[in-house]
N, C-alpha and C positions, 0 to 999 in steps of 0.2 A: 824755136821758130825765132829770127832773126827779130832784133827791137823795131826795125822799121817796119816789117811786115806786121809784126803784133799793132802796131801804134795804125797802120792802115786798117788792121781788121777791127780795132776798135772804132775807127772814124764812122768805118761802114754801119756799124751797129748803132752808133748816135745819130748819124745822118739817117738810117732808116725811123728810129724812132720818133726823130723830128718831123719826119715827112707825114708818118702816122699821127701823131698828135696836132700838126695842121690841118690834114684832112677831117679829124673830128671836130676841132676847134671851126672849121669852116662850115660843116653841116650845124653844128650848135647855132652859130651865127646866123645862117639862112633860117632855120627855124624859129629864132627870136626876132626876123624880121628886118636883120640889119645885112642887107644884101652887098651894099656898098664895100663894109669891112668884109665879107666874105668873099669878096673879088679881090680884095688885096691880099687876103691869106692864100687865095689860090694861084695869086701869082709867086707868092715866097714858095710857096708848094714846089710850083714848076721850078724855080732856081734850085730849090734843094735836089730836085731831082736832077736835073744837070749836074750839081755837085756829087751825086751818089753815082752817076755813071762816071765820071773823070774819076772818082775815087776806087771804082771798082775796078777800072782797066788798069789804074798803077796798080792796085793790091795784087791783081790775078799778073802782071808782070812781074811782081817782086816775088811772087811764089815761085814761079817759072824760074827766074834768075837763081833761089835757093834750089831749086830742083837740079839747075845744070840744064835746062831745057829752052827753047826758043819758043815754043808754042804758048800762046795764054790760054790758060785753060778757066771755064766758067766756074764760079764757086757759087 
């Protein structure tokens, strides 16, 4: 696997972990009665979700380029 593809795969894993961590943090903040902070965390999680989609698209394109295909494949 090319270095760029490996880096994109690592970025996908890190963004997924970040998204899961933010979701848990949001739940804990709600349970603690800190709704305003939980809303801020929800906005952060939404931004991370957008990043995950963009990185997924680029990563799938990189995989397709390595395989010599033009179709992007879902991982």
